[in-house]
C-alpha positions in Angstrom: 0.1 0.0 0.0 1.4 3.4 -1.0 0.2 6.4 1.2 0.9 9.8 0.3 0.3 13.2 2.2 0.1 16.3 -0.2 0.2 19.7 1.4 -1.1 22.4 -1.0 0.6 25.8 0.1 1.3 29.2 -0.9 4.2 31.4 0.3 1.8 33.9 1.7 0.3 31.1 3.9 1.8 31.2 7.4 -0.3 28.3 8.5 1.2 26.2 5.7 4.8 26.9 7.0 3.8 25.7 10.4 2.2 22.5 9.0 5.0 21.4 6.8 7.3 20.1 9.4 4.3 18.3 11.3 3.1 16.7 8.1 6.6 15.4 7.2 6.6 14.0 10.7 3.3 12.3 10.4 4.2 10.9 7.0 7.6 9.5 8.3 5.8 8.0 11.3 3.1 6.2 9.3 5.5 5.0 6.4 3.8 7.6 4.0 5.5 9.9 1.5 5.2 13.6 1.6 4.8 16.1 -1.1 4.3 19.8 -1.1 2.5 21.7 -4.0 2.9 25.4 -4.3 -0.6 26.6 -5.6 0.7 29.6 -7.0 3.8 28.2 -8.9 1.6 25.1 -10.0 -1.9 26.3 -10.5 -2.5 23.5 -13.2 -2.0 20.9 -10.4 -4.1 22.7 -7.8 -6.8 23.3 -10.4 -6.7 19.3 -11.5 -7.1 18.5 -8.0 -9.9 21.1 -7.2 -7.9 22.9 -4.6 -8.5 26.6 -4.4 -7.2 27.5 -1.0 -4.0 27.2 1.1 -3.6 25.1 3.4 -5.2 21.9 2.0 -4.0 18.3 2.7 -5.1 15.3 0.3 -4.2 11.9 1.7 -3.8 9.5 -1.1 -3.9 5.5 -0.8 -2.3 3.6 -4.0 -2.6 7.0 -6.2 -6.4 7.6 -5.2 -7.7 10.3 -3.0 -8.9 9.0 0.4 -9.6 12.1 2.3 -8.9 15.9 2.2 -8.7 18.9 4.6 -8.6 22.6 4.0 -8.5 25.8 6.1 -8.0 25.0 9.8 -8.2 21.5 10.9 -6.7 19.4 13.7 -3.6 17.3 12.9 -5.2 14.7 15.1 -7.9 14.1 12.3 -5.1 13.2 9.9 -3.2 11.0 12.4 -6.3 9.1 13.3 -7.1 8.3 9.8 -3.4 7.3 9.0 -3.6 4.9 12.2 -6.6 3.4 10.8 -5.5 2.9 7.3 -1.8 1.3 8.4 -3.3 -0.8 11.1 -2.6 -4.5 10.7 
């Protein structure tokens, strides 16, 4: 199973800067990969994923979107889902 956390950010997004290291740590803890997409530099990727605000986080499992969060959200929501997905 391939799990990936994708953070959609922009340079003006202070919350994005704060989220980045926490999401990287979560990804590492659960054997997931981490990717960051700057929505200003990569508007086509953001549009393809229908992301219109930052921060936004998409959790992909085997290349398919499993969940998404946007704006202000507790990291415990992401961690809880990662725990369930990776449970034996």
